[in-house]
C-alpha positions in Angstrom: 78.4 94.3 81.0 79.4 96.8 84.0 78.2 96.4 87.6 78.8 97.5 91.0 77.3 97.1 94.5 76.8 100.4 95.2 74.9 100.4 98.5 74.3 98.2 101.4 71.1 98.8 103.6 71.3 98.6 107.5 68.6 99.0 110.2 68.9 101.2 112.6 67.0 102.9 115.3 67.5 106.2 114.8 69.7 108.4 112.2 71.5 110.4 114.6 73.1 107.7 117.3 74.4 106.0 114.0 75.8 108.4 112.5 77.4 109.3 115.6 78.6 105.9 116.4 79.8 105.3 112.3 80.9 108.9 112.1 82.2 109.9 115.2 83.3 106.5 116.4 84.7 104.5 113.1 85.9 107.5 111.5 83.3 107.5 108.4 82.4 109.7 105.9 79.1 111.3 105.2 78.3 111.0 102.1 74.2 112.5 102.1 72.0 113.2 104.7 69.1 114.3 102.8 64.9 114.7 104.0 62.8 112.8 101.6 59.2 114.5 102.8 56.9 112.1 100.3 58.2 109.2 102.9 59.0 111.4 105.7 62.3 110.3 105.8 65.8 110.8 105.5 68.5 109.9 103.0 71.2 108.8 105.2 74.6 107.3 103.1 78.1 106.9 104.8 81.1 105.1 103.5 85.0 104.5 105.5 87.8 106.5 104.5 89.1 106.1 101.1 88.7 105.5 97.6 86.3 102.9 96.4 84.1 100.2 97.7 80.6 99.8 99.1 78.4 102.8 100.5 76.5 102.1 103.5 72.5 103.3 103.6 71.7 104.1 107.2 68.0 102.8 107.5 65.9 104.0 110.2 63.4 101.6 111.5 60.2 102.7 110.7 57.1 99.5 111.9 58.1 96.8 114.4 59.3 94.5 111.9 61.8 96.4 111.6 62.5 96.9 114.5 63.2 93.4 115.1 65.9 93.7 112.6 68.2 96.4 114.2 71.3 94.5 115.4 70.3 90.9 114.0 70.2 91.5 110.1 72.4 88.0 109.5 71.2 86.4 112.5 74.0 86.8 115.1 76.8 86.0 111.9 79.2 88.0 111.0 77.3 91.2 108.5 80.0 93.0 107.2 83.5 93.1 106.5 85.8 96.5 106.8 89.3 96.4 104.7 91.9 98.1 105.9 95.7 98.9 105.0 96.6 99.5 108.7 95.0 96.5 111.1 96.7 97.5 114.8 96.3 101.1 113.8 92.1 100.6 113.6 92.1 98.1 116.2 94.1 100.0 118.8 92.4 103.3 117.9 88.6 101.5 117.8 89.1 99.9 121.4 90.4 103.6 122.6 86.9 104.5 121.6 84.8 101.5 123.3 84.1 99.5 120.3 83.1 96.0 122.1 85.3 93.4 119.9 83.9 90.0 120.3 86.9 87.9 118.8 90.3 89.2 119.6 92.7 89.5 116.8 94.0 86.7 114.8 96.0 86.0 111.4 94.3 83.9 109.5 95.9 82.6 105.5 93.8 85.4 104.3 95.0 88.5 106.8 94.6 90.0 110.3 91.1 89.3 111.6 88.9 90.1 114.8 85.4 91.0 114.7 83.4 93.8 116.5 80.1 95.3 117.0 78.6 98.5 116.1 76.2 100.2 118.6 73.1 98.0 117.8 74.8 94.4 118.3 75.7 94.3 114.2 79.0 92.1 113.8 82.0 93.5 111.3 85.0 91.8 110.6 88.1 94.3 110.7 90.5 92.8 108.2 93.8 93.6 107.1 94.8 90.9 103.6 97.5 89.1 104.0 99.2 90.8 101.1 101.4 92.7 104.2 102.9 90.5 106.4 103.5 93.2 109.3 100.8 92.1 111.8 101.9 88.5 111.8 104.9 90.0 112.7 103.5 92.2 115.6 101.4 89.2 116.8 104.4 86.8 117.1 106.5 89.7 118.9 103.5 90.1 121.3 103.5 86.3 121.9 107.3 86.9 123.4 105.5 89.2 126.2 103.2 86.5 127.9 105.1 84.5 130.6 103.8 81.5 129.6 105.5 81.4 126.2 108.6 82.2 127.2 109.0 79.7 129.5 107.8 77.2 126.6 110.9 75.8 124.9 108.9 74.4 122.4 107.4 77.8 121.7 110.4 79.8 121.5 112.5 77.3 119.4 109.8 77.9 116.8 110.0 81.2 117.3 113.8 82.4 117.4 116.0 81.9 114.7 119.1 79.9 114.8 121.0 82.6 114.0 119.3 84.7 116.8 121.2 87.2 118.8 120.3 89.4 121.3 122.1 92.5 122.9 120.0 93.0 126.0 119.9 97.1 128.1 122.8 96.0 130.2 125.0 95.6 127.2 125.3 92.0 127.4 125.1 89.7 124.0 122.8 86.6 124.2 122.4 83.7 121.3 119.7 81.2 120.7 120.8 78.9 123.4 121.9 81.1 126.0 118.3 83.1 125.6 115.9 80.2 125.5 117.9 78.8 129.1 117.3 82.4 130.6 114.1 82.5 129.3 113.0 79.1 130.3 114.0 80.2 133.7 110.6 80.9 135.8 111.7 83.2 138.3 113.0 85.9 135.3 109.8 85.3 132.8 106.6 85.5 135.8 106.2 89.7 134.5 103.6 90.9 131.8 104.7 92.9 129.3 103.5 95.4 127.0 104.5 97.0 123.5 102.5 100.4 121.5 103.8 102.6 118.6 105.0 100.1 116.6 106.8 100.3 113.2 107.9 98.5 110.4 111.1 98.6 108.0 111.5 96.3 105.1 114.9 95.8 104.8 114.9 93.6 101.3 112.5 90.8 100.8 111.8 88.4 103.7 113.5 90.7 106.1 111.9 93.1 108.3 112.9 95.4 111.2 110.3 96.1 113.9 110.7 98.9 116.5 108.1 99.5 119.4 107.9 100.9 123.0 108.2 98.1 125.8 107.6 98.0 129.9 106.8 95.9 131.8 103.6 95.5 133.6 102.9 95.3 137.3 99.8 93.7 139.6 98.7 97.1 140.2 98.7 98.7 136.4 102.4 100.5 137.2 104.8 100.6 134.3 108.5 99.6 134.9 111.5 99.2 133.0 110.6 101.3 130.2 112.8 100.7 126.8 113.2 101.1 123.2 113.3 97.8 121.4 114.2 96.7 118.0 114.0 93.4 115.9 114.5 91.9 113.0 112.8 89.3 111.6 113.3 86.9 108.2 111.1 84.6 106.3 112.0 81.1 106.0 109.7 79.1 104.2 107.0 80.9 104.7 108.0 81.2 108.9 108.8 84.6 110.4 111.8 83.8 112.8 113.3 86.4 115.2 117.0 86.9 114.2 118.2 89.8 116.2 117.1 92.1 119.1 118.1 94.9 121.2 116.7 96.9 123.8 117.6 100.2 125.1 116.6 101.9 128.6 114.1 104.8 128.0 112.9 107.8 130.1 109.2 107.1 131.6 106.4 106.8 129.1 102.6 107.1 129.1 100.6 104.0 127.6 98.9 104.8 124.8 95.4 104.4 124.8 
């Protein structure tokens, strides 16, 4: 016997506004939009880009009882789960389009996940399964942007490889002990950093190179100290640790939206 789940019905307030959100904002594809005169309704089906998976039937509420279900078919729980091959690509894209995330990204055993709402409040999980560790590495790299982490010796020790080496923008070389002493100095770690345009290269099993752009964010929102950075992360007994880092000063760039 062969079966599959073909359609999931989502109650919406209006066909066209729902189509605009799912197709224009989320990037779904329109599969069908057929008027059914005998029932005076439309058969509207969309799907995420890619191959396979269930489709979503956008069902416009036709009475008061159905209207009470709009945005709340599961009583506030996450209703639908959108799997992706690149979490941060989709997360950044959705944020730039104003999608409301109600739970921030985090890495679990099953992957990287965040919760967002559609235009009616229906909750979705955006998930990249854990067979790719790039999201976990990015979260660890970005944790070092935070002053509180840079000033915490225990957290630094957990993320820095014992053979860690950094070549700073001045050309100076640091090992684990010297960089921990430098970062622990609160006068040098109060800045907030941002990163963008991440690229990953798998150098070997358990060895990943990360490249990206960074800048320091001042209180007024101005970006300063622009740099191109590269880090090499090594997996040791299931834990990613940064083994090498280098920053090179670059011309100012615009912040990605």
